[in-house]
C-alpha positions in Angstrom: 66.4 107.4 76.5 63.1 109.0 76.7 60.0 107.8 75.1 57.2 110.0 74.7 53.9 108.6 74.3 50.6 109.7 72.9 47.9 109.9 75.4 44.0 110.4 73.9 40.5 109.9 74.8 40.9 111.9 77.7 38.4 112.7 79.7 38.8 117.0 79.6 38.5 117.1 83.8 42.1 115.3 83.2 44.5 117.1 84.6 48.5 116.9 84.8 49.1 115.2 88.1 46.9 112.8 87.1 48.5 111.8 84.0 52.2 111.8 86.4 50.3 109.7 88.9 48.8 107.0 86.4 51.7 106.2 84.7 54.6 106.4 87.4 52.8 103.4 87.9 54.7 101.9 85.4 58.0 103.9 85.5 60.0 107.3 86.0 58.1 110.3 84.3 59.5 113.0 82.5 57.3 115.0 81.4 53.2 114.8 81.1 52.0 117.6 78.7 48.0 118.6 78.4 47.3 119.9 75.1 44.6 123.0 75.4 42.8 124.9 73.2 44.6 128.2 72.1 41.3 130.4 72.1 39.6 129.1 75.2 42.1 127.2 77.4 40.6 123.7 77.6 42.0 120.9 77.0 41.5 119.4 73.5 41.1 115.5 74.8 44.3 114.1 74.6 48.5 115.0 75.5 51.5 113.9 76.0 54.1 111.5 78.5 57.3 111.3 78.4 58.8 108.2 80.2 62.2 108.0 81.3 63.0 104.6 80.5 61.9 102.3 77.1 60.8 100.0 79.7 58.5 102.3 81.7 56.8 103.1 78.4 56.5 99.7 76.7 55.0 98.7 80.5 52.3 102.0 80.7 51.8 101.2 76.2 50.5 97.6 77.7 49.0 98.3 81.3 47.0 101.8 79.8 46.3 101.5 76.3 42.1 100.5 75.8 41.3 101.0 80.4 39.5 102.7 81.6 40.1 106.3 83.2 37.7 108.6 84.1 35.0 107.4 82.3 36.6 107.3 79.0 38.7 104.2 77.4 42.1 105.6 76.7 43.9 105.4 73.4 47.7 105.3 75.0 50.8 104.4 71.7 54.8 105.5 71.2 53.7 109.3 69.5 54.9 109.8 66.2 57.5 113.1 65.4 54.7 115.8 64.3 54.7 116.1 60.7 55.2 119.0 58.5 52.1 121.0 58.0 51.2 122.2 54.3 51.6 125.7 53.6 48.3 127.2 52.7 48.4 128.4 50.1 47.3 132.4 49.8 44.2 134.3 48.4 43.9 133.8 44.9 44.8 137.4 43.9 42.2 138.9 40.7 45.6 139.2 38.1 44.3 136.7 35.2 43.4 137.6 32.6 40.6 140.0 32.4 43.4 142.2 34.0 45.4 142.2 31.5 42.8 143.0 28.9 42.1 146.3 31.2 46.0 147.3 31.6 46.6 147.3 27.8 43.7 149.5 27.1 
């Protein structure tokens, strides 16, 4: 069973290959993704690593959480499912009581 891990506080220079190499020391890696800013294409400083086994995921968490990598202390823990985003509510129209009064006259 695959286990997805959140990896935070990454250097902006870290590549997916770097993470693949780092995590594969602790077990088989199924997938690696570094999240990038849509506007700039630059890394946002976090990503996800999917480990092929729960044992590999736990080993990676134990070994890498808090450890320094490329000059930064990593945050590694089991990824939580994405939360549903709250809808922003849309633009406050100009309906209100003033408009009603204007329509009556």
